[in-house]
LUMKE-975424 format. One line per 5 residues: number of its first residue (from 1); for each residue x, y, z of N, C-alpha, C. Coordinates in nm, 2 decimals. Each point is the difference from the previous one (the first is absolute). Example, Ala and Ser with C-alpha at 12.3 -4.5 7.8 and 13.67 -1.06 7.14 Angstrom:
BEGIN
1	1.32 -0.57 0.78 -0.09 0.12 0.00 0.09 0.12 0.00 | -0.04 0.11 -0.07 0.09 0.11 0.00 -0.08 0.11 0.08
END
This chain:
BEGIN
1	0.08 -0.12 0.00 -0.08 0.12 0.00 0.09 0.12 0.00 | -0.05 0.11 -0.07 0.08 0.12 -0.01 -0.06 0.12 0.07 | 0.07 0.07 0.08 -0.05 0.11 0.08 -0.03 0.11 -0.10 | -0.12 0.06 0.01 -0.04 0.12 -0.07 -0.06 0.10 0.10 | 0.05 0.13 -0.02 -0.05 0.11 0.09 -0.04 0.11 -0.10
6	-0.13 0.03 0.00 -0.06 0.10 -0.09 -0.08 0.10 0.08 | 0.00 0.13 -0.04 -0.07 0.10 0.07 -0.15 -0.03 0.00 | -0.07 0.04 0.10 -0.15 -0.01 0.01 -0.07 0.13 -0.04 | 0.07 0.11 0.03 -0.06 0.13 -0.03 0.11 0.11 0.00 | -0.03 0.12 -0.04 0.10 0.11 0.00 0.02 0.05 0.14
11	-0.10 -0.03 0.09 0.01 0.06 0.13 0.08 -0.08 0.10 | -0.01 -0.13 -0.01 0.06 -0.09 0.09 -0.03 -0.15 -0.04 | 0.08 -0.09 0.05 -0.03 -0.14 -0.01 0.07 -0.07 -0.11 | 0.03 -0.13 0.02 0.06 -0.09 -0.10 -0.06 -0.14 0.02 | -0.01 -0.07 -0.11 -0.05 -0.14 0.00 0.13 -0.09 -0.01
16	0.00 -0.10 0.09 0.11 -0.10 -0.01 -0.06 -0.13 -0.04 | 0.04 -0.06 -0.11 -0.05 -0.12 -0.05 0.11 -0.09 -0.04 | -0.03 -0.13 -0.03 0.10 -0.09 -0.05 0.07 -0.08 0.11 | -0.05 0.01 0.13 0.06 -0.07 0.11 -0.11 -0.09 0.07 | 0.05 -0.11 0.05 -0.08 -0.09 0.08 0.02 0.03 0.15
21	-0.09 0.06 0.06 0.01 0.05 0.14 -0.01 -0.11 0.10 | -0.04 -0.13 -0.04 0.00 -0.11 0.09 0.15 -0.05 0.02 | 0.09 0.05 -0.08 0.14 -0.05 0.01 0.09 0.12 0.04 | 0.11 -0.02 0.07 0.09 0.10 0.04 0.06 0.07 -0.13 | 0.04 0.13 0.02 0.06 0.07 -0.11 0.15 0.02 0.03
26	0.09 0.02 -0.10 0.14 0.01 0.03 0.03 0.15 0.04 | 0.12 0.02 0.05 0.04 0.13 0.04 -0.01 0.11 -0.10 | 0.04 -0.03 -0.13 0.00 0.10 -0.10 -0.15 0.04 -0.04 | -0.09 -0.10 0.00 -0.14 0.03 -0.02 -0.06 0.08 0.11 | 0.04 -0.04 0.12 -0.05 0.08 0.12 0.05 0.15 -0.01
31	0.12 0.02 -0.04 0.05 0.14 -0.01 -0.07 0.08 -0.10 | -0.03 -0.07 -0.12 -0.08 0.07 -0.10 -0.14 0.04 0.04 | -0.06 -0.10 0.07 -0.14 0.03 0.04 0.00 0.10 0.11 | 0.08 0.00 0.10 0.00 0.10 0.11 0.04 0.13 -0.05 | 0.09 0.01 -0.10 0.04 0.12 -0.06 -0.11 0.07 -0.07
36	-0.08 -0.09 -0.07 -0.12 0.05 -0.07 -0.10 0.06 0.10 | -0.01 -0.07 0.11 -0.10 0.05 0.11 0.04 0.14 0.05 | 0.12 0.03 0.02 0.04 0.13 0.05 -0.02 0.10 -0.11 | 0.01 -0.03 -0.12 -0.01 0.09 -0.11 -0.15 0.03 -0.04 | -0.08 -0.11 0.00 -0.14 0.01 -0.04 -0.10 0.02 0.12
41	0.05 -0.03 0.12 -0.08 0.02 0.13 -0.11 -0.11 0.01 | -0.04 -0.07 -0.10 -0.10 -0.10 0.00 0.04 -0.11 -0.10 | -0.01 -0.12 0.04 0.02 -0.11 -0.10 -0.13 -0.09 0.00 | -0.03 -0.05 -0.11 -0.11 -0.10 -0.02 0.08 -0.13 -0.04 | 0.00 -0.10 0.09 0.06 -0.13 -0.02 -0.11 -0.09 -0.06
46	0.01 -0.04 -0.12 -0.10 -0.09 -0.06 0.02 -0.14 0.06 | -0.10 -0.05 0.06 0.02 -0.13 0.07 -0.13 -0.07 0.01 | 0.01 -0.13 0.05 -0.12 -0.07 0.04 -0.01 0.01 0.15 | -0.12 -0.02 0.06 -0.01 0.01 0.14 0.10 -0.08 0.08 | 0.07 0.06 0.10 0.10 -0.07 0.07 -0.05 -0.05 0.14
51	0.06 -0.10 0.06 -0.03 -0.03 0.14 0.05 0.11 0.08 | -0.05 0.01 0.13 0.06 0.11 0.09 0.15 -0.02 0.01 | 0.05 -0.12 0.01 0.15 -0.02 0.02 0.07 0.05 -0.12 | -0.05 -0.03 -0.12 0.07 0.05 -0.13 -0.01 0.15 -0.01 | -0.11 0.06 0.05 -0.02 0.14 0.00 0.11 0.07 0.08
56	0.02 -0.06 0.12 0.10 0.06 0.09 0.14 -0.01 -0.06 | 0.03 -0.11 -0.07 0.13 -0.01 -0.06 0.02 0.10 -0.11 | -0.10 0.03 -0.08 0.01 0.11 -0.10 0.02 0.13 0.07 | -0.08 0.02 0.10 0.01 0.13 0.08 0.14 0.03 0.04 | 0.08 -0.10 0.04 0.13 0.02 0.06 0.10 0.04 -0.11
61	-0.03 0.00 -0.13 0.08 0.05 -0.10 0.00 0.16 0.01 | -0.10 0.05 0.06 -0.02 0.15 0.01 0.02 0.06 0.14 | 0.00 -0.09 0.10 0.02 0.05 0.13 -0.04 -0.10 0.11 | -0.02 0.05 0.12 -0.03 -0.09 0.11 -0.15 0.01 0.04 | -0.07 -0.11 -0.02 -0.14 0.00 0.04 -0.02 0.03 0.15
66	-0.12 0.07 0.03 -0.03 0.03 0.13 -0.15 -0.03 0.03 | -0.03 -0.01 0.12 -0.14 -0.03 0.04 -0.09 0.12 -0.02 | -0.12 -0.01 -0.05 -0.09 0.11 -0.01 -0.07 0.02 0.13 | -0.06 0.12 0.02 -0.06 0.04 0.13 -0.11 -0.09 0.04 | -0.10 -0.01 -0.09 -0.13 -0.07 0.04 0.02 -0.15 0.00
71	-0.01 -0.06 0.12 0.03 -0.14 0.01 -0.10 -0.09 -0.08 | -0.13 0.05 -0.01 -0.10 -0.09 -0.05 0.02 -0.04 -0.15 | 0.09 0.08 -0.07 0.02 -0.03 -0.14 0.13 -0.08 -0.03 | 0.08 -0.03 0.11 0.12 -0.07 -0.02 -0.03 -0.15 -0.03 | 0.08 -0.05 -0.09 -0.01 -0.15 -0.04 0.04 -0.08 0.13
76	-0.08 -0.11 0.02 0.02 -0.08 0.12 0.14 -0.06 0.00 | 0.05 -0.04 -0.11 0.13 -0.08 -0.01 0.12 0.09 -0.04 | -0.03 0.11 -0.08 0.11 0.09 -0.04 -0.05 0.14 0.04 | 0.02 0.04 0.12 -0.06 0.12 0.05 0.05 0.13 -0.07 | 0.11 0.00 -0.07 0.05 0.11 -0.08 -0.10 0.03 -0.12
81	-0.08 -0.10 -0.04 -0.09 0.02 -0.10 -0.14 0.03 0.05 | -0.07 0.10 -0.05 -0.14 0.03 0.04 -0.09 -0.03 -0.12 | -0.12 -0.04 0.02 -0.10 -0.02 -0.10 -0.10 0.11 0.01 | -0.02 0.08 -0.11 -0.09 0.11 0.00 -0.11 -0.02 -0.10 | -0.12 0.00 0.05 -0.12 -0.03 -0.08 -0.08 0.13 0.00
86	-0.01 0.07 -0.12 -0.08 0.12 -0.01 -0.13 -0.02 -0.08 | -0.04 -0.13 0.00 -0.13 -0.03 -0.07 -0.12 0.06 0.07 | -0.10 0.03 -0.07 -0.13 0.03 0.06 -0.09 -0.12 0.02 | -0.02 -0.04 0.12 -0.07 -0.12 0.03 -0.15 0.01 -0.01 | -0.05 0.12 0.03 -0.14 0.03 -0.01 -0.02 0.14 -0.07
91	-0.12 0.02 -0.05 -0.03 0.14 -0.06 0.02 0.11 0.10 | -0.02 -0.02 0.13 0.01 0.10 0.10 0.15 0.04 0.02 | 0.09 -0.09 -0.03 0.14 0.02 0.02 0.06 0.10 -0.10 | -0.07 0.02 -0.11 0.05 0.10 -0.10 -0.07 0.13 0.01 | 0.06 0.10 0.06 -0.06 0.13 0.01 -0.03 0.07 -0.13
96	-0.10 0.09 0.00 -0.02 0.08 -0.12 0.11 0.10 -0.02 | 0.06 0.05 0.11 0.11 0.09 -0.01 0.13 -0.08 0.03 | 0.07 -0.03 -0.11 0.12 -0.09 0.02 0.12 0.07 0.07 | -0.01 0.13 0.02 0.11 0.07 0.07 -0.01 -0.03 0.15 | -0.10 -0.07 0.04 -0.01 -0.04 0.14 0.07 -0.13 0.03
101	0.06 -0.05 -0.10 0.09 -0.12 0.01 0.14 0.04 0.01 | 0.08 -0.05 0.10 0.14 0.04 0.02 0.09 -0.02 -0.13 | -0.03 -0.11 -0.07 0.09 -0.04 -0.11 -0.01 0.10 -0.11 | -0.11 0.08 -0.01 -0.01 0.10 -0.11 0.09 0.13 0.02 | 0.04 0.02 0.13 0.08 0.12 0.03 0.15 -0.03 -0.05
106	0.06 0.11 -0.04 0.14 -0.01 -0.04 0.09 -0.01 0.12 | 0.07 -0.11 0.01 0.08 -0.03 0.13 0.13 -0.08 -0.03 | 0.08 0.00 0.10 0.12 -0.08 0.00 0.00 -0.08 0.12 | 0.04 -0.13 -0.01 -0.02 -0.09 0.11 0.10 0.03 0.12 | -0.06 -0.02 0.11 0.08 0.00 0.13 0.05 0.13 0.05
111	-0.05 0.11 -0.06 0.06 0.13 0.04 -0.03 0.04 0.15 | -0.09 -0.07 0.06 -0.04 0.02 0.14 0.10 -0.06 0.10 | 0.11 -0.07 -0.06 0.11 -0.05 0.09 0.12 0.10 -0.01 | 0.08 0.00 0.11 0.12 0.08 0.00 0.10 -0.05 -0.11 | -0.01 -0.13 -0.03 0.09 -0.06 -0.10 -0.10 -0.07 -0.10
116	-0.05 0.07 -0.10 -0.09 -0.06 -0.10 0.06 -0.10 -0.09 | -0.08 -0.09 -0.05 0.04 -0.10 -0.10 0.06 0.08 -0.13 | 0.11 -0.05 -0.05 0.06 0.07 -0.12 -0.08 -0.04 -0.12 | -0.05 -0.12 -0.01 -0.07 -0.05 -0.12 -0.11 -0.10 0.04 | -0.10 -0.01 -0.09 -0.11 -0.09 0.01 0.01 -0.10 -0.12
121	-0.03 -0.13 0.03 -0.02 -0.10 -0.11 -0.14 -0.05 0.01 | -0.07 -0.01 -0.11 -0.14 -0.04 0.00 -0.01 -0.09 -0.12 | -0.06 -0.12 0.02 -0.03 -0.10 -0.11 -0.15 -0.02 -0.01 | -0.05 0.00 -0.12 -0.14 -0.02 -0.02 -0.03 -0.15 0.00 | -0.10 -0.04 0.08 -0.04 -0.14 0.01 -0.14 -0.02 -0.06
126	-0.08 0.10 0.01 -0.14 0.00 -0.06 -0.04 0.14 -0.04 | -0.06 0.02 -0.11 -0.03 0.13 -0.05 -0.15 0.01 -0.05 | -0.06 0.12 0.01 -0.13 0.02 -0.06 0.01 0.00 -0.15 | -0.11 -0.01 -0.07 0.00 0.00 -0.15 0.04 0.14 -0.05 | -0.03 0.11 0.07 0.04 0.13 -0.04 0.02 0.09 0.12
131	0.07 0.11 -0.01 0.03 0.08 0.11 0.11 -0.06 0.09 | 0.02 0.06 0.11 0.10 -0.05 0.10 0.15 0.03 -0.03 | 0.02 0.10 -0.10 0.14 0.04 -0.03 0.06 0.06 0.12 | 0.13 -0.01 0.02 0.08 0.07 0.10 0.08 0.11 -0.08 | -0.02 0.13 0.05 0.05 0.11 -0.07 0.12 0.06 0.08
136	0.10 0.06 -0.07 0.12 0.05 0.07 0.03 0.14 -0.05 | 0.06 0.08 0.08 0.06 0.13 -0.04 0.14 0.01 0.05 | 0.08 0.06 -0.09 0.14 0.02 0.02 0.03 0.13 0.07 | 0.03 -0.01 0.13 0.02 0.13 0.08 0.14 0.05 -0.01 | 0.09 -0.07 -0.06 0.14 0.05 -0.02 -0.01 0.10 -0.12
141	-0.07 -0.04 -0.11 -0.01 0.09 -0.11 -0.09 0.12 0.04 | -0.10 -0.03 0.08 -0.09 0.11 0.05 0.07 0.10 0.08 | 0.10 -0.04 0.08 0.08 0.10 0.08 0.09 0.07 -0.10 | 0.06 -0.06 -0.09 0.09 0.06 -0.09 -0.07 0.11 -0.08 | -0.13 -0.01 -0.03 -0.08 0.09 -0.08 -0.05 0.12 0.09
146	0.01 0.00 0.13 -0.04 0.11 0.08 0.07 0.13 -0.04 | -0.06 0.11 0.02 0.07 0.13 -0.02 0.11 0.01 0.10 | 0.10 0.08 -0.03 0.11 0.02 0.10 -0.06 0.07 0.12 | -0.10 0.09 -0.01 -0.06 0.06 0.11 -0.07 -0.10 0.09 | -0.07 -0.10 -0.05 -0.07 -0.10 0.08 0.10 -0.10 0.06
151	0.11 -0.03 -0.08 0.10 -0.09 0.06 0.06 0.07 0.13 | 0.03 0.13 -0.01 0.06 0.07 0.11 -0.09 0.00 0.12 | -0.13 0.00 -0.03 -0.10 0.01 0.11 -0.01 -0.14 0.07 | 0.00 -0.11 -0.08 -0.03 -0.13 0.06 0.13 -0.07 0.05 | 0.11 0.02 -0.06 0.12 -0.06 0.05 0.03 0.03 0.15
156	0.02 -0.10 0.08 0.02 0.02 0.14 -0.12 -0.01 0.09 | -0.12 0.00 -0.06 -0.12 -0.02 0.07 -0.02 -0.14 0.04 | -0.07 -0.02 0.12 -0.02 -0.14 0.05 -0.15 -0.01 0.02 | -0.05 -0.12 -0.02 -0.15 -0.03 0.01 -0.03 -0.11 0.10 | -0.11 0.01 0.06 -0.04 -0.10 0.10 -0.09 -0.11 -0.08
161	0.05 -0.12 0.02 -0.08 -0.12 -0.06 -0.07 -0.07 0.11 | -0.13 -0.02 -0.02 -0.08 -0.07 0.10 -0.06 -0.13 -0.06 | -0.03 -0.09 0.08 -0.07 -0.12 -0.05 -0.13 0.04 -0.07 | -0.06 0.10 0.05 -0.13 0.05 -0.06 0.01 0.15 0.00 | -0.07 0.07 -0.09 -0.01 0.14 0.00 -0.13 0.04 -0.06
166	-0.06 0.11 0.06 -0.13 0.04 -0.05 0.01 0.07 -0.14 | 0.13 0.02 -0.05 0.01 0.06 -0.13 -0.05 -0.10 -0.11 | -0.01 -0.12 0.03 -0.06 -0.10 -0.10 -0.14 -0.03 0.04 | -0.09 -0.02 -0.10 -0.14 -0.04 0.03 -0.01 -0.14 0.04 | 0.10 -0.09 -0.01 -0.01 -0.14 0.03 0.07 -0.03 0.13
171	-0.06 -0.07 0.09 0.06 -0.03 0.12 0.09 -0.13 -0.01 | 0.10 0.00 0.09 0.10 -0.11 -0.01 -0.06 -0.12 0.07 | 0.06 -0.12 -0.03 -0.04 -0.12 0.06 0.03 0.00 0.15 | -0.09 -0.07 0.08 0.02 -0.01 0.14 0.13 -0.07 0.04 | 0.06 0.04 0.11 0.12 -0.06 0.05 -0.02 -0.06 0.14
176	0.07 -0.11 0.03 0.00 -0.05 0.13 0.07 0.09 0.10 | -0.01 -0.02 0.13 0.07 0.08 0.09 0.15 0.00 -0.02 | 0.06 -0.12 -0.03 0.14 -0.01 -0.03 0.04 0.08 -0.13 | -0.09 -0.01 -0.10 0.03 0.07 -0.12 -0.01 0.15 0.02 | -0.09 0.05 0.08 0.00 0.14 0.03 0.12 0.05 0.07
181	0.05 -0.08 0.09 0.13 0.03 0.07 0.12 0.01 -0.09 | -0.01 -0.08 -0.11 0.11 0.00 -0.10 -0.01 0.11 -0.10 | -0.10 0.08 0.00 -0.02 0.10 -0.10 -0.04 0.14 0.05 | 0.09 0.06 0.09 -0.02 0.14 0.04 0.03 0.09 -0.13 | -0.05 0.12 0.01 0.04 0.10 -0.10 0.15 0.01 -0.02
186	0.04 0.02 -0.13 0.14 0.02 -0.03 0.02 0.12 -0.08 | 0.12 0.05 -0.01 0.03 0.12 -0.08 0.10 -0.04 -0.11 | -0.02 0.04 -0.13 0.09 -0.03 -0.11 0.02 0.12 -0.08 | 0.11 0.01 -0.07 0.02 0.11 -0.09 -0.11 0.01 -0.11 | -0.04 0.12 -0.03 -0.10 0.01 -0.11 0.06 -0.02 -0.14
191	0.13 0.02 -0.01 0.08 -0.03 -0.11 0.11 -0.10 0.04 | -0.01 -0.12 -0.06 0.08 -0.11 0.04 0.12 -0.02 -0.10 | 0.12 -0.03 0.06 0.11 -0.03 -0.09 0.02 -0.15 0.00 | 0.00 -0.06 -0.12 0.01 -0.14 -0.02 0.13 -0.05 0.05 | 0.00 -0.10 0.09 0.13 -0.04 0.07 0.09 -0.08 -0.10
196	-0.05 -0.05 -0.11 0.09 -0.07 -0.10 0.04 0.08 -0.12 | -0.09 0.09 -0.04 0.03 0.08 -0.12 0.04 0.14 0.03 | -0.04 0.06 0.11 0.02 0.13 0.03 -0.10 0.10 -0.06 | -0.10 -0.04 -0.07 -0.09 0.08 -0.06 -0.11 0.04 0.10 | -0.06 0.12 -0.02 -0.10 0.05 0.09 -0.14 -0.03 -0.06
201	-0.09 -0.02 0.10 -0.14 -0.03 -0.04 -0.10 0.06 0.10 | -0.11 0.04 -0.04 -0.11 0.04 0.09 -0.04 -0.12 0.08 | -0.01 0.01 0.14 -0.04 -0.11 0.08 -0.13 0.04 0.07 | -0.11 -0.02 -0.07 -0.13 0.04 0.04 -0.10 -0.12 -0.02 | -0.05 -0.05 0.11 -0.10 -0.11 0.00 -0.13 0.05 0.04
206	-0.09 0.01 -0.10 -0.13 0.06 0.03 -0.08 -0.07 0.10 | 0.02 -0.13 0.02 -0.07 -0.08 0.10 0.06 0.02 0.14 | 0.12 0.05 0.01 0.07 0.00 0.13 0.06 0.13 0.04 | 0.04 0.09 -0.10 0.06 0.13 0.04 -0.11 0.09 0.05 | 0.02 0.03 0.13 -0.11 0.08 0.07 0.03 0.15 -0.01
211	0.12 0.04 0.01 0.03 0.15 0.01 0.15 0.02 -0.01 | 0.03 0.12 -0.04 0.14 0.04 0.00 0.04 0.06 0.13 | 0.10 -0.05 0.06 0.04 0.05 0.13 0.04 0.15 0.00 | -0.05 0.07 0.10 0.04 0.14 0.02 -0.09 0.10 -0.08 | -0.10 -0.05 -0.08 -0.09 0.08 -0.07 -0.14 -0.01 0.06
216	-0.07 0.11 -0.01 -0.14 0.00 0.03 -0.08 -0.10 -0.09 | -0.11 -0.06 0.05 -0.07 -0.10 -0.08 -0.04 0.06 -0.13 | -0.05 0.12 -0.01 -0.05 0.05 -0.13 0.12 0.01 -0.10 | 0.11 0.05 0.04 0.12 0.02 -0.09 0.05 -0.14 -0.04 | 0.00 -0.09 0.10 0.05 -0.14 -0.03 -0.09 -0.07 -0.10
221	-0.13 0.01 0.02 -0.09 -0.07 -0.09 0.01 0.06 -0.14 | 0.02 0.13 -0.01 0.01 0.06 -0.13 0.12 -0.04 -0.08 | 0.12 -0.01 0.07 0.12 -0.04 -0.06 -0.01 -0.15 -0.04 | -0.05 -0.09 0.09 -0.01 -0.14 -0.03 -0.09 -0.02 -0.12 | -0.11 0.07 0.00 -0.10 -0.01 -0.11 0.07 0.04 -0.14
226	0.08 0.11 0.01 0.07 0.05 -0.12 0.10 -0.11 -0.05 | 0.07 -0.06 0.09 0.10 -0.10 -0.04 -0.07 -0.12 -0.05 | -0.11 -0.04 0.06 -0.08 -0.12 -0.04 -0.05 0.02 -0.14 | -0.06 0.12 -0.03 -0.05 0.02 -0.13 0.11 0.00 -0.11 | 0.12 0.05 0.04 0.11 0.00 -0.10 0.05 -0.14 -0.03
231	0.02 -0.08 0.11 0.07 -0.13 -0.02 -0.09 -0.11 -0.06 | -0.13 0.02 0.00 -0.09 -0.10 -0.05 -0.05 0.03 -0.14 | 0.07 0.09 -0.07 -0.03 0.03 -0.14 0.03 -0.12 -0.09 | -0.08 -0.01 -0.11 0.01 -0.11 -0.09 0.14 -0.03 -0.05 | 0.08 0.11 -0.02 0.13 -0.02 -0.05 0.10 -0.07 0.09
236	-0.03 -0.02 0.12 0.08 -0.07 0.10 -0.05 -0.14 0.02 | -0.10 -0.04 -0.07 -0.09 -0.12 0.04 0.02 -0.12 -0.09 | -0.01 -0.12 0.06 -0.01 -0.12 -0.08 -0.10 -0.09 0.07 | -0.10 -0.05 -0.08 -0.10 -0.09 0.05 0.03 -0.14 -0.04 | 0.00 -0.09 0.10 0.04 -0.14 -0.04 -0.13 -0.09 0.00
241	-0.02 -0.05 -0.12 -0.11 -0.10 -0.03 0.06 -0.14 0.03 | -0.05 -0.06 0.11 0.06 -0.12 0.05 -0.03 -0.12 -0.09 | 0.10 -0.10 0.00 -0.03 -0.13 -0.04 0.02 -0.09 0.12 | -0.07 -0.11 0.01 0.02 -0.10 0.11 0.15 -0.04 -0.01 | 0.07 0.00 0.12 0.14 -0.04 0.01 0.09 0.12 -0.01
246	-0.04 0.12 -0.05 0.09 0.11 0.00 0.05 0.03 0.14 | 0.13 0.03 0.01 0.06 0.05 0.12 0.04 0.15 -0.02 | -0.05 0.09 0.07 0.05 0.14 0.00 0.08 0.02 0.12 | 0.12 0.06 -0.02 0.08 0.04 0.11 0.03 0.15 -0.03 | -0.04 0.08 0.10 0.01 0.15 -0.02 0.07 0.07 0.12
251	0.06 0.11 -0.03 0.08 0.08 0.09 -0.09 0.10 0.08 | -0.02 -0.03 0.13 -0.08 0.09 0.08 0.07 0.13 0.03 | 0.13 0.01 -0.03 0.07 0.12 0.03 -0.02 0.11 -0.10 | -0.06 -0.03 -0.12 -0.02 0.10 -0.10 -0.13 -0.02 -0.08 | -0.08 -0.09 0.04 -0.13 -0.03 -0.07 -0.12 0.01 0.10
256	-0.11 0.04 -0.05 -0.13 -0.03 0.07 -0.09 -0.08 -0.09 | -0.09 -0.07 0.06 -0.09 -0.08 -0.08 -0.15 0.01 0.05 | -0.09 -0.04 -0.08 -0.14 -0.01 0.03 -0.06 -0.11 -0.08 | -0.12 -0.04 0.03 -0.07 -0.12 -0.06 -0.13 0.05 -0.06 | -0.03 -0.04 -0.12 -0.13 0.02 -0.06 -0.09 -0.11 0.05
261	-0.09 0.04 0.10 -0.08 -0.09 0.07 -0.14 -0.02 -0.07 | -0.01 0.04 -0.13 -0.13 -0.01 -0.07 0.00 -0.13 -0.08 | -0.04 -0.11 0.07 -0.01 -0.13 -0.06 -0.12 -0.07 0.06 | -0.05 -0.11 -0.06 -0.13 -0.06 0.03 0.01 -0.06 0.14 | -0.12 0.00 0.07 -0.02 -0.07 0.12 0.00 -0.15 -0.03
266	0.07 -0.07 0.09 0.00 -0.15 -0.01 0.12 -0.05 -0.08 | 0.07 0.09 -0.07 0.12 -0.05 -0.07 0.13 0.02 0.09 | 0.09 -0.10 -0.01 0.11 0.00 0.10 0.11 0.10 -0.05 | 0.06 0.07 0.10 0.12 0.08 -0.02 0.09 -0.04 0.12 | 0.10 -0.08 -0.02 0.08 -0.05 0.11 0.15 0.00 -0.04
271	0.08 0.05 0.09 0.14 0.00 -0.02 0.08 -0.05 0.12 | 0.12 -0.04 -0.02 0.09 -0.02 0.11 0.11 0.11 0.00 | 0.04 0.04 0.12 0.09 0.12 0.01 0.11 -0.03 0.10 | 0.11 0.07 -0.04 0.12 0.00 0.09 0.05 0.14 0.01 | 0.04 0.05 0.12 0.06 0.13 0.02 0.15 -0.02 0.02
276	0.08 0.09 -0.05 0.15 -0.02 0.01 0.05 0.11 0.09 | 0.09 -0.04 0.09 0.05 0.10 0.11 0.07 0.12 -0.07 | -0.03 0.11 0.06 0.06 0.13 -0.05 0.09 0.06 0.11 | 0.02 0.13 -0.02 0.09 0.08 0.09 -0.08 0.12 0.04 | 0.05 0.08 0.10 -0.06 0.12 0.05 0.00 0.10 -0.11
281	-0.11 0.06 -0.04 0.00 0.10 -0.11 0.08 0.12 0.04 | 0.07 0.05 -0.10 0.08 0.13 0.02 -0.02 0.09 -0.11
END
């Protein structure tokens, strides 16, 4: 089999094909794939559904798997893997206003931790007939395109990330007492420098970023709203139409993502996920 890496869009992403992910890859192939990840920020590994153990082995090519916060989703035998089911089981579970669902908000995983996951891996196990795409925006390019005046204003600012914030219309999932103790509010730079490439990116999670430290709420909201409108423009965006078996690995240090939750009730949308350990944002 021959490794092929091809762009997915002008904004971000590359497709990796020609490999059998049920088998180990050699060092040269690993270097090519991980290099493409840092350049494209997101890779789509074309694959068949993997066992949780195989999924962990593939994840280790990109970093060190970590446990996710919510215990109820962890795989019984391979706890680094979580199984996420976003299907609508009943008509009542699909709201008329889809913005009330957390997945539809533009977010980056794990930013409510002092040390957020650097990357997320997600593999499609079951998909609806239509809809259910995962959409991404490139916040590195979005930062580069800011005016010099706005860059000067936002560089050096820090923002409070909470497990939940009233800035979003959708409420977060309930946590156990232990999980609440593990997730106090944290403060991160509003502009984050990538620890491997040195490039700057906007670090704004609409589901978790509550306010900019040191600013009055009105001024903070206005600035966060301005940045959010800028960074989610179509020119920074790639929408991934899933195939069963696809593995997406994306860089939480410079991307945000959201899900198109407009699909039919009763059709399955299920993925397995791994988070990769990161470093303190700077």
